[in-house]
Every structure is written in C-alpha cells, then in structure tokens.
C-alpha positions in Angstrom: 157.8 185.8 219.2 157.4 182.2 217.8 155.7 181.0 220.9 153.1 183.6 220.1 152.5 182.9 216.3 152.5 179.2 217.5 149.6 180.1 220.2 147.6 182.1 217.1 147.7 179.0 214.6 146.3 176.8 217.0 143.5 178.7 217.9 142.3 179.2 214.6 142.8 175.5 213.9 140.7 174.7 217.1 137.7 177.5 215.7 137.4 175.1 212.3 135.4 171.8 212.1 137.6 168.8 211.3 136.8 166.6 208.0 134.8 163.8 209.9 132.3 166.7 211.2 131.5 167.9 207.7 131.2 164.4 206.4 128.3 164.0 209.5 126.3 167.2 208.3 126.3 165.8 205.0 124.8 162.3 205.4 122.1 164.5 207.8 120.9 166.5 204.7 121.3 163.1 202.6 118.9 161.3 204.9 116.2 164.3 205.8 115.9 164.3 201.6 115.3 160.6 201.2 112.8 161.0 204.1 110.6 163.7 202.7 110.8 162.3 199.3 109.0 159.2 200.6 106.1 161.1 202.2 102.6 161.3 200.0 102.3 164.3 197.7 99.0 166.4 197.1 97.9 163.9 194.7 97.9 161.2 197.6 96.3 164.1 199.8 93.6 165.2 197.1 92.7 161.3 197.0 92.2 160.9 200.3 90.0 163.9 200.5 88.1 162.7 197.8 87.3 159.2 199.4 86.0 161.3 202.6 83.8 163.5 200.6 82.4 159.9 198.7 81.8 158.6 201.8 80.5 161.9 203.2 77.9 162.0 200.4 76.6 158.3 201.1 75.4 159.1 204.6 71.7 159.7 204.6 70.7 163.0 205.4 68.7 164.0 208.5 65.4 165.3 207.2 61.8 166.1 208.5 58.7 165.0 207.1 55.0 165.8 206.7 52.5 164.4 204.7 49.7 165.6 202.1 46.2 165.4 202.9 43.2 165.8 200.7 40.3 168.4 201.7 38.8 171.6 200.9 40.8 175.0 200.4 38.7 178.4 201.1 40.0 181.2 198.4 40.2 184.2 200.0 40.7 187.6 198.4 42.9 190.2 200.7 42.1 193.7 201.3 43.2 196.8 203.6 40.2 198.7 205.1 39.1 201.5 207.3 36.3 201.2 209.7 33.9 204.0 208.6 30.5 204.6 210.8 27.3 204.5 208.6 26.7 207.9 210.2 28.6 210.6 211.9 26.8 213.5 213.2 28.5 216.8 215.0 25.8 218.2 217.4 25.1 222.0 217.4 23.1 224.3 219.0 20.3 225.7 216.7 19.8 228.8 218.9 21.8 231.2 220.8 22.1 231.0 224.4 23.7 229.8 227.8 24.6 226.1 228.1 23.2 225.4 231.2 23.2 221.6 231.3 25.5 219.2 229.9 23.5 215.5 230.3 26.0 213.2 228.7 29.2 211.3 229.6 32.0 211.0 227.4 32.3 208.0 225.4 28.9 207.4 226.5 26.3 205.0 224.5 23.4 207.2 223.8 19.9 206.3 222.3 18.0 208.4 219.4 15.9 211.2 221.0 17.9 211.1 224.4 18.5 214.1 226.0 22.2 215.5 225.5 22.3 219.3 226.5 20.2 222.1 227.1 20.1 225.7 226.5 18.8 228.4 228.8 15.1 228.5 227.6 13.9 231.9 229.2 13.8 234.0 226.4 12.4 231.4 224.5 9.6 231.1 227.0 9.1 234.9 226.8 8.7 235.2 223.0 6.3 232.5 222.9 3.9 234.2 225.8 4.4 237.2 223.5 3.6 235.3 220.4 0.5 233.9 222.0 -0.8 237.2 223.3 -0.8 238.7 219.8 -2.9 235.6 219.0 -5.2 235.9 221.8 -5.9 239.7 221.0 -6.7 239.0 217.4 -8.5 236.3 217.9 -10.6 238.6 219.6 -10.7 241.5 216.9 -11.5 238.4 214.4 -14.5 237.4 216.7 -15.8 241.0 216.9 -15.4 241.7 213.0 -17.3 238.3 212.4 -20.2 239.4 214.3 -20.6 242.4 213.0 -20.6 241.1 210.0 -23.4 238.7 211.1 -25.3 241.6 211.8 -24.7 243.8 208.5 -25.8 241.1 206.4 -29.3 241.0 208.4 -29.5 244.5 207.7 -28.6 244.3 204.3 -31.7 241.6 203.6 -34.0 244.2 205.4 -32.7 246.8 202.8 -31.7 248.8 206.6 -27.4 249.2 205.2 -25.8 250.1 202.2 -24.1 247.4 200.8 -21.1 248.8 200.3 -20.8 248.8 204.5 -21.2 244.8 204.6 -18.9 244.4 201.8 -16.1 246.2 203.6 -17.1 244.5 206.8 -16.4 241.2 204.6 -13.0 242.5 203.8 -11.9 243.3 207.5 -13.0 239.7 208.6 -10.8 238.5 206.0 -7.8 240.7 207.3 -8.2 240.0 210.7 -8.3 236.2 209.7 -5.1 236.3 207.9 -3.8 238.2 211.0 -4.9 235.3 213.3 -3.2 232.9 210.7 0.1 234.8 211.1 -0.2 234.9 214.8 -0.6 231.1 215.1 2.4 230.5 213.1 4.3 232.8 215.5 3.1 230.6 218.1 4.6 227.3 216.0 7.5 229.2 215.4 8.3 230.2 219.0 7.4 226.9 220.6 10.0 225.2 218.0 12.7 227.7 219.3 12.1 226.7 222.8 12.2 223.2 221.8 15.5 223.9 220.2 16.7 224.8 223.7 16.9 220.8 224.5 19.4 218.9 222.3 18.8 215.3 222.0 20.5 212.4 220.1 19.8 212.1 216.2 20.9 208.5 216.1 21.8 205.9 218.6 25.7 205.8 218.7 28.7 206.6 221.1 29.4 210.2 221.7 32.9 211.5 221.7 34.8 213.9 224.3 33.0 216.6 225.3 33.6 220.2 222.7 32.0 222.4 225.1 31.9 223.0 228.9 28.6 224.1 231.0 28.3 228.0 231.5 29.5 229.0 227.9 27.4 230.8 225.4 26.6 228.5 222.4 25.8 230.2 219.1 24.2 228.3 216.3 26.9 229.2 214.0 29.9 227.9 216.0 32.1 225.7 213.7 32.9 223.1 216.4 29.7 222.3 217.8 29.2 220.3 221.0 30.1 216.8 220.6 30.2 214.2 217.9 28.1 211.1 217.7 29.2 208.4 215.8 27.2 205.3 215.2 28.5 202.1 215.8 26.3 199.2 215.4 25.9 198.4 212.4 29.5 199.9 211.4 31.3 199.3 207.6 34.6 198.9 206.5 36.1 200.5 203.1 38.7 198.3 201.7 40.3 198.3 198.6 41.2 194.9 196.2 43.6 194.8 192.9 41.9 195.8 189.8 42.7 192.2 188.1 40.3 190.7 190.9 37.2 192.4 189.3 36.2 189.6 187.2 35.8 187.6 189.8 34.2 189.6 192.4 31.5 190.6 189.8 30.9 187.3 188.8 30.2 186.7 192.6 28.2 189.4 193.0 26.1 189.3 190.3 24.7 185.5 191.0 23.2 186.4 194.1 25.4 185.1 196.6 26.7 187.8 198.8 30.5 186.7 200.2 31.0 186.6 203.5 33.7 189.0 205.2 36.0 188.8 208.0 37.9 191.8 209.3 41.5 191.0 211.2 43.6 193.3 213.1 46.4 195.2 212.1 49.0 192.3 212.9 46.5 190.1 210.9 46.2 187.7 213.8 43.0 188.3 215.9 39.8 187.9 214.2 37.8 191.1 215.1 34.2 190.7 213.8 32.2 188.7 210.7 30.3 190.5 208.3 28.9 190.6 204.8 30.0 192.6 201.7 27.7 195.6 201.4 28.5 197.5 197.9 31.0 198.1 195.2 32.6 201.8 193.8 31.7 202.3 190.0 34.9 203.1 189.3 38.7 202.2 189.6 41.6 204.4 191.0 43.8 205.0 188.3 46.5 206.3 190.5 46.7 203.1 192.6 45.2 200.6 190.3 42.6 199.6 192.6 38.8 199.9 193.3 36.9 200.2 196.6 34.4 198.1 198.5 32.4 198.1 201.5 31.3 195.6 204.0 29.0 196.0 206.8 29.5 194.5 210.4 26.8 193.7 213.1 29.6 195.0 215.6 27.8 193.3 218.4 30.8 193.1 220.6 31.8 196.7 219.3 35.3 195.5 218.6 35.5 197.5 215.5 36.3 201.3 216.2 35.6 204.1 213.8 38.8 205.3 211.6 40.4 201.9 212.7 42.7 200.0 210.3 42.2 196.5 209.8 42.8 193.5 207.7 39.7 192.2 205.4 39.5 188.5 204.2 36.6 188.5 201.3 35.6 184.2 200.9 35.4 183.9 197.2 35.1 180.5 196.4 35.9 177.0 198.0 38.3 174.7 195.9 36.6 171.0 196.7 39.0 167.9 197.1 42.5 169.6 197.0 45.7 168.2 197.7 47.2 169.9 200.7 50.3 170.3 201.5 52.8 172.5 204.0 54.3 175.6 202.9 57.5 174.4 204.2 57.9 171.7 201.6 57.8 174.3 198.8 61.0 174.6 197.3 61.8 177.1 194.4 64.4 177.0 191.7 65.1 177.2 188.3 62.3 174.3 187.3 60.0 176.8 189.3 58.5 175.3 192.2 59.2 172.1 193.3 59.2 169.5 196.4 61.1 166.6 197.8 58.8 163.3 197.5 60.5 160.8 200.4 60.1 157.5 198.7 59.7 154.0 200.5 63.6 153.0 199.9 64.3 156.3 202.0 65.6 158.4 198.8 63.8 161.8 197.5 62.8 162.3 194.2 62.9 165.9 193.0 58.6 166.4 192.2 57.9 170.0 190.0 54.7 171.3 191.0 52.0 173.9 190.7 50.6 175.6 193.5 46.8 177.2 193.9 45.6 179.2 196.7 47.6 179.4 200.6 46.0 179.5 203.8 48.9 180.0 206.5 51.3 177.1 206.6 48.8 175.3 204.0 49.0 175.4 200.4 46.8 173.4 197.8 48.9 171.8 195.1 47.2 171.8 191.7 49.5 169.2 190.1 52.4 167.2 190.9 51.4 165.8 194.1 48.3 162.8 195.6 47.5 162.9 199.2 49.6 160.9 201.3 53.0 161.3 200.2 56.0 162.3 202.3 57.4 165.7 201.7 60.4 166.9 203.2 59.7 169.8 205.1 63.2 170.6 206.8 67.1 169.8 205.7 66.2 170.2 202.1 69.0 172.4 201.6 71.6 169.3 201.4 69.9 167.3 199.4 69.4 166.4 195.7 68.4 163.9 193.1 68.2 160.3 194.9 69.9 161.5 197.8 69.4 159.1 201.1 67.6 160.4 204.1 66.9 159.6 207.5 63.7 160.9 209.1 64.2 162.3 212.2 61.4 163.9 213.2 57.7 163.4 212.2 56.7 167.3 212.4 52.6 167.2 213.1 52.0 170.9 213.4 53.3 171.0 209.5 50.5 168.2 208.4 48.1 170.5 206.4 44.5 170.4 208.1 41.5 169.2 206.1 39.5 172.5 206.6 42.3 175.4 206.8 41.1 178.5 209.0 43.9 180.5 209.2 44.9 183.7 207.7 44.5 183.6 203.8 47.1 185.2 201.0 45.4 185.7 197.5 45.3 183.3 195.2 
C-alpha cells in the first residue's frame, strides 16, 4: 500500500516543471520585450514615408507637349438640317382609262417633257372625230347661210325682197357662227383630252418607286398617283440655328456677302456638298428657341438625298492672326480655363486663358498665350505650379495647323 502511494507521488512530481525551467521561461519573455522596445515606432515609419514622398515629388513628371502657332481661325455656326427638294411632284392621270404603257424605270433620272406613261387613247380619238365631224357639219350650214344672206342683200337693194327676211337671215348667220365656235372649242377640248393620255415629266428629277402597274384602270381622282418625282439638282437643306445667333447672321446677310454652307453626313465626318445660304425664315419657333434657314446646293454628284439628315456648317467670319493651341492642352478648374506652360528650366507654370472658337482639335486662344509656347497635352493630372517635367514625346499630331479645316464647334 505504501509502495503504491509512493508511485503516484513520484508521477505528479515528474509532470510539474522544475524551478530552473521557470527561470528560463521568464528570461525569454524579458529578452523579447527588450528587443521589441528597441525597434522603430510608428513615428519613425511615418518619417520614412514622408521622406519617400518628398523624393517622389522631386522627380520630373513625364509629359507630352505641343507648340502654339499663329494662323487664321474660321468661325462657324453649326446646325442640324434636312435635305428638301426644290420641287416634289406626284404624277396623276388627268383622264380615266387603262394604263397601257409605263415608259420609265424606277429611280431613273428623267428630263422635263419626257414620256413616262400612256393611257389607252382610243376612246379619246373617237371623241375627237365626233367633235371634228360636228364642226364640219356646222361650218357647212354657216357657209350656206352666208351665201343666202349675200343673195338677200342683193335682192333688198333691188327692192325685190322684204327687209325682214334679210334681217332674219343675218341672225341665222350669227347663230351658225356661234355654233361653229362651240364646235371648234369642242375639237380643241377633245385634242386636249387625247394629249392627257400621254403623261410626261413636269420637271427634271429622279422618279421613285412605281405606284401603279401597267394594265390597271386609273382615274383622275386616284389619291396615290402613278409615281413621285423629286428635283435633286439643285437641292436645298432646311436647318435650324439657336435664336441668340440671329444678330450675327443678320449682320452678315444684310452686308450682301452670302455665307458659304457645307453639308456633312450624320456622323459629321464626311463632307457631302458645298453651297450657299438661300433664305431666312421670318420668325422664331417659340417651342424650341430656334429659327430656320435654307441653303441651296448644286448637288452635281447627287450626294444629297431628299429627306436626308445632315450636319450644316455655316462660315460666319474668320478670326485673323489668332494664337492657336491644341484642345488637349486646355484644362478646367476653379480659376476657369487654364494651361500648363513648360518653361525653359523644365518646370511648368499655370496660365489662365480666354478661349475663342474651336475647330476640331484646335482652339483659338484670345488671351493668355502667344505663339511658339510649349503646352502640356498629356500627363497634366500629376502637375501643379512649379512642377518639374520631362518631355517624353513631341506629339506633332496635336500641333495646331495655321488654317484649320476640320469640323467646327459653335463659338
């Protein structure tokens, strides 16, 4: 029994660490505390970060630049327009009958007076013959009455006939003359109706799709007609401008100089035609705050199509000897529009500018710049006053031309 108790006591003694082991653990904890206490704290790390940031800010910022130039800048007004033919005609038959011939091809260019269709003329030929026969009959009666009148007048001079008979014969002659005049008008009307069986083009233009096929019976009161013809040479464009442009437009209009007009496609990239201002509307649309203008184009290459949507550029004036800068150099902020000018010491300065008209990638600078100054066009988001820069690219594509020719924006 005592041996068993001694055994259990010995086992518990073996499971507990000895005193020297506790001392070792305590020394390790103290050493670790001393080590971490000697490491740099957050303040030191912040100081190191500040030093790194300062070094980064002193590094030159890579930028691309372009040089300002001097040249003429055209001032345009932009508008949206619709191509409108000078004349649009829907052909109708003026007589009833069978359509026996269609002499045109769809989308064909036809000339004024050219035969387009024909109605069966036989019924109208019969009417003409009847009118001509009636005319011949009444002309014969008139001639006979005139002969009798001449004889009666001779007998009256010889006092061989009563005066009343002569007067009656004179009235009969006038009656026959009136009848002959009516017959002649009937003949002319029959000829006119016969001419209506041949339908000709009233103007030079392009025919559309055929609305009636050969063999159909057509009537003068048909609503659809036979075909539509539109005049495409010359052709007009009706476009709108904002009402605040009226003073400048009227000044140019009354000066006697007709403003040139250019028409571009829907995307504004392809030039379709060049023309001139034709007319101004006499009132402003109160619903939209715009007024209408009409321009005329020769349309020699038939590039303008009726009811086509186009972008209109009207050259109003030209800004002479202006300072031209790339649009990519213009920045906007609390001070308004400004640019970063690269100085000779490879630092930049902020320069406020006053802008004029814009032409594609080129803008006229009214105040703030002079020709042959280098402007930052790429990398400006990392710059501030006095920043050092490193020019990595001289982008010639952004250098403004002396005479811009691209698509303008309203000034």
